[in-house]
Structures are given as C-alpha cells and as structure tokens.
C-alpha angles and dihedrals in degrees: 000000000000109000112262124214106244143151108268122209093232125140117264114273097024116152090218096084123165089262092054092048091050088051090053091050092048092049091052091047090058094042095049098041096087093055092051093041088063087073094215130121089237088057092051091049090049091052091052091049092050092047093052092047091050092047091052092048093049091046091054090047091051091054089052094045096044108018116203118241089251135020123280104267100203112116138168109278094025099117101159093121094043091098091069127110108259122201120206140170124244096256089056092052092048090051093050092048092048090049092051093049090050097047106034129074118237091259093047092049092049091051091048092050089055091052091048092050092049093049091047092051091050097047108028112132096005120141121237091264094044090049092052091047092049090058095207106165121229108265089223093071116107127226090276093054092252125131107265092200098043093137091057100028121144118276089239089060092047090049096060114096113173118196095198123041092188090054089053090054092049092050097049091046088061108009095170095057108024120071121240118265120271112266141188096265099190091056091049093049097048092050091050090049087059090050089052089053091053090051092046091052091050092048092052088058090054092252126140106268098172115135111257130204104249102227095043091048093046091052089056093046093050095044094046113047088188094056092110093050091049092048090051089051087056093247116148095247093144096041093114090056097053109122110245093194092057091048091050091049090053091047090055092047090051 
C-alpha cells in the first residue's frame, strides 16, 4: 500500500500535487503506526477511526481550499452509487464488524449476516464494471436507502463527492456506456492518500495491507469473531477477500 508516484487527473494549478499527496500519506503512516504497533484489535480499530476522521477533515479542507464549481450532491438516502465495488483495508473491516456487534441485537446481526452472505455470493469475483452492471445494493443500507454504518464507513465511501446526482443515476443505469459523474477530485485524492498511509503503517508492522473487497471481508469478519486476532498474528484470514482486479492492475503497472 506504499504510495506510488503517478500522474493524477487533477486540474492544472491544484495545490494537491503528487508530492503533497505523498506527504499526507507519509504523515498518516507515522501518526497511525503507534496504534498498529500495539498489536491489539482495539489498536487496529483506533487506527481505522483516526484515519477516517483525518480523511474527512482533509476532504472538507480541500473543498474550502479549492471549491468545486457546484455543491457536493451526495446526501443521506442517495444510494445510487452503493452498488459499486468498495475496497477497504483490514482495520476498517474490523472496525465495522465491531460497530455492528456493539449496536445490533442478536436477531438484527443474524439478519444482516444473511444479507452480507447473499450479496457476497452474488458479487464475488466481479470486476468494477460487472459489479456496477449487476446492481446488487450494499447490504449495509437501511430501509430508507441510507448507510446504516455512516459513522464507521470505509474511507473510499467517504472520499466520493459527486457534483451531479442525476449524472450518477445515468451512469449506474448504463455503466458501460455512460461516463461517471463529475466529482470533487482533490477531496477524493486527499482521502485516498490517508488510506494509503493506513496501509503503509500496517505493512511496516508486517501485517497484511492488501486491499480487500468490502462485502467479502465483512462476511469473514462477522463469521469469524477471531478474525482480528488472526490478522494480527499475520495469518491469511482475509485472503479470500483480496481483490483480484486490484492485484492485476498493480501487476500491469509494475
């Protein structure tokens, strides 16, 4: 998960240059290292919480520093994009699973686990495009179409800032032929720089920092209460949730 030097599709003159984004990632690596070095599940959950808070703060700052030409369109209950493939890191999954166990009744948790298993079975191994075309909604949406874990949501979800809700609807109605909606690119990039820093910190501790497909990883974390312990012992507990498409993309880049 070490940040890679790359050409970013940012507008000319942005202050969020590749060097700045690498600096953000490096700063987060240093800040999150002590929590992960504790080698406890609580430490991993704390690192994920700190990373999300930092990503949200930097995203807000980026909107203030480089305002988009129109307001961010994302709102509670707008779940058009919640059929997308979402990549996460193990600490994020452990935090989500811990949150669900702490906030759901036994019956609610059992029902959610069934929805997660069904979504995983329907989407496992699909590419980003195939996932969008399948239109399988995230099992973490509530009955209103809002994110039921918004406070602990993945950084990738927090990073997305669409500028046109109607354009989102058009894209997800025909993802192979209609472009994605315009977004606030600086906010997306700074949030992902924080995510890179979290991965970098985990990797330095010898922990698995491979990107995981959210639903597959959450199924594992819910079915195996000792998933965090096994991850901290460097056992491949999340191996089945590693995203093959991401790995192939990195192989081609390399």
